[in-house]
N, C-alpha and C positions, 0 to 999 in steps of 0.2 A: 623383643621386637619381631622377630623372625617367626615366633610362634604366632602373636595378634596377627602378623600379617598372612601367614598359612589359614588362621580361621578366618581371617576375613575374607580371603579368595574361596572361601567353600561357599558363602552366602549365607544368609538368613536361615533360609529352611534348612539346610544342612546341621548348620548348628543347632537348630531346634531339634533335630532328629538326634543327634548325638548325644543332649541332654536330656532327652525322652528317653532314648534307651540305656542309659547309664542309670537314669531314675528308676526302670522297671526291673534293671538286673538287680538292683539294691532290694527290691521288696522280695526276691526270691531268697529266703533266709535259708539257708542248710539247716538242718536238723541236728543236736548235740551229737547225736551219734556220726553222723556225717562229717560234722566240724572237727570232732575227734579222731576219727579215725582217717581222716581224708579219702574214704573208700564211698559211695554208691553200690551198697548190698544189695541184691535183690536175689530173692529165690525164684527159679524158673527150672522147668523142665528140659529145656531146649531140644523139644521135641515133639513140634506141633506148628508143623508149617500152615501156612506161610508167617505166623508170628515168631517162631523161636525153632531154630533148626541149626545141624552143623551141615554147613556146605560142603560141595566137592573136594574145596581144598582145605577140608579141617578146622575153617574158620566159624565162628559164631555169627548167625545171620537170621535176619528175618525182623517184621514190623517192630515186635518189642525190643528185639535187641538195638535197633537203631534208634527207637525212641529213646529207651534207656541211655543209650551213650550220649545224646543230645542233651538230655537232662542232666547227665553227670556233668558234662561243660559247663551248663549252665550254674551249677553249684560248686563249679571249682573241685570235682573231686574224680578220683577214678573210679570207673566202674568195676564191680567184682560181681559176676555171676554166678549164683552157688545152686550147683543141679540138684534139683529136688523132685521127687516124685510128686507128681500133682494131688493124689489123696493124702500126703503128709504135710501140704501147704498150710490149711486153716488150723490145724491141731498146732503145727510149728510155730505160726503167730499167736495163737492163745496161749503156747506155753513161753514164748518170749525168745525163741530161739533165732529169729530172723525179723524184722520190721518190716520188711515189704515182699510182697509176693506178686510178682507181675504175671499173671495170666489172663485169660479173658472170662473173669469170673462173670456170673449172672447173680442178681443179689436177691435172697429167699430169706423167710422169717429165722428159720434155723442157722444160716451162716451169721445174719447178721447179730447172734445173741452173742458171737464169737469173736467177730471182725467188723471193720466198717470197708467202705469200698470207694477208689475215686474213680468214675465212670469217662472213659475217654474215647469209646466206639460204640457200637450198634451191630446186631445181629440176630437172626431168628436162627433155628435148627431147622435142618434139612437132610434128607436121607439119600446116598447115593448107591446105585447100584452098577451092574455090567448092561450095555447095552442090548444083551440077550435077554435078560430079565427084567426090563423097563415095563414092558406092557403087560406084567402079571402083578404090576402093584396099580389095581384101580377101586373104584368106590370109594364111597365116604371114610373109609378106614382101610385105607390100602396096606398099612404093616400087618393085619391080623394074619395070624398062621406062618410069619414069616421068621428067618433065622435074622437077626438083627445085630450087630457090634458096636458097644459103645464103650468108650474111655471111662475107667473108674471113677465115680466120685464126678462125674461131669454133671452138666444140667442134663445131657442127651441118658445119661444112666438113670436119673430118676423120670425124663418124660417116657420114657420106654415102658418104665411100669405103671405109668397114669395110662398111657396108651392101650397097654396089654387089659387092663382092669378094663377098659372101655369096651375092648373086643367081646371079653368074656361075658359082660353084662349084656352084650345084644346078641349073646348067643355063636360069638365068633371062637374061632379057636385063638387062642392065647400067643403073645409074641415069644419066641425062645430068644431070651437074651443071651449074648455072650460078652463077658467083660474083658478088657485088654488095657495094659496098662502105658501101651505106646499107641498113638494115633498112625502110626507106618506100619505097623502089625494089623490093626484093624482094615487098612488097605488090601494088604498081603491076602487077608482072610476072606475079602470080596472077590479078588482075584484067581485064588485058587478053589474057589467053590466052597468053603468053609461056613460061611455066610453069605445070606442072600444079599444084604445091605448093610452099611455103615451109616450111623447117626451120629449128627456132627453138628459144629454152628455152620451157616451157609457160608461163613467168609472162607474156614478151611475148605468146605467141600466144594465151593468153587474152584478153590487154589489147586486141588487134587483133581479136579475133572480137567482142568487145563494140563496139567503136569503128567497124568497117563497118557495124555495123548490117544484120547478117545477110549480107553478101556474103563473109565469109569463114566457116569452120565449123572447128575443130580434131578431128582425127582421134583415136580413142580409144586407141591404141597410144601409151604412154610410154618413152622411151627412157633410159637411161643417169641414172637420179635420184642425185642429188648434191649436196653443198654447193658453194655458189658464193662468192667472195671477191674483194675488191680486191686488186691485186698493191703490193708493193713491192721496192724493191732489194735484191739479197741480201745478207745479214749488217748490216742497220740497225736495230740494237735498237731505239735511240731512237725512230725513228720505228713499228716494229711494236708498242711497248709504248705510244705517244703513242693510237695507233689502237685498238687492243684497250681500254685503259681507258677512252678517250673512248667506245666503242660501248657497252660494258658499262654505262657511265652511261644510255644512250639507252634499254638492253634494261630497267633497273633504274625509270628514271621514266616510263616507258609511251611516251615519243615515238615508239620502234621500231616498236612497234604502234601506234601510231597513226596514222603514215604509212605502213605498207605497209596497214592498213584502208581509208585513204582510195582507193587505187589500187586496192583489192579484191584485195588480194594476203596478205591476212591466213593463209589455208592454207602460204603458203610460209617462215614464220617460223623460226628454228633457235632453239633454248633457249638458247644464249648465245654469243658470239661468240668465235672463238679465233684463233692462230696455227698456220700449216703452213709447213714446211719442208722434209716429206718425205711421202712417199705413207702413210708408219707414222703421220702425224700426223692424218690425218682422221680425221672421225669418223661413224658410221652414225647416223642422223637418226630 
C-alpha cells in the first residue's frame, strides 16, 4: 500500500518516465564477454588529451574515459582501460586480443577490412604551430617544405603523405614528416623547434591551443572533416549492439553533450551514434 501511495504521489508523467527508462536500459544488452567478466575492457592510449590522459593527480581523465565510465555503468560492469599503443590497436582487435579499442579512429577502406566502427564524434584535421611561425604557413599548400610531426598510424600520418605528394607534384618542396608515439611529444617538438608544426585532429588541436596558454596556435585550414569512432572486432554484433545502444542512451540523457561541453568540444558532437562496417555506412554530418 505504501509503495502504491508513493507511486501515486509521483504523478502519471513521472511513472511513465520510470517505466520508459527501465525499458530503455533493458535494451542495452551486455556482450557475452562483459556479462561473463563483469568488466568493460577497453584498449586506449591514455595519452591523447582531451580524449584520454593521466591528470595531475595521476587519475585517468578525458572525454573517452568519462564516456566509457558511463557506458560501464549502463551495462553494470567495471571499466577496465588497457593501456595500448595506438599502432597496436587495430592489429590487436583483428587478432582477438581485445574487443574494443576506443580512440578517435577515422574509417578508411584498409581499416574496414580488419575492424568495424561505432561513430560517436566528428572532427577534421588541423595543423598547430608557434605564434612566431604562423605567418610562414601561406598559400594553397601551406605545409610544403615544413617539418611536421604526426602520431604513428593516425589519420594525420597518412594525410601528410598525401599532402607531401601534392607539394612535389606541383613543384614545391616535400613535407619533412616526423612520427611520434605520443601527442605530448609532438607538442614538445613544436615548442623546442624540432618540428615546425604538429598535425592532429581539430578537437585535440583546439585543446592544446588552450592548454598551452598561447604557445601553440591552430592554423585555419581544416582537412578531411569526417566522423570519428571507436573500433571493434570485425563481425562482432554483440559488442556493436551494446556500444551503439549504450551511447544512444548517453545521447538521449544528456551525458554525452555534458561531457563534450566540459572539455570545450561541444561543436564536435554528432546527431547520434551509429555502426559502420563499410565506407557506404558513413554519414555526412
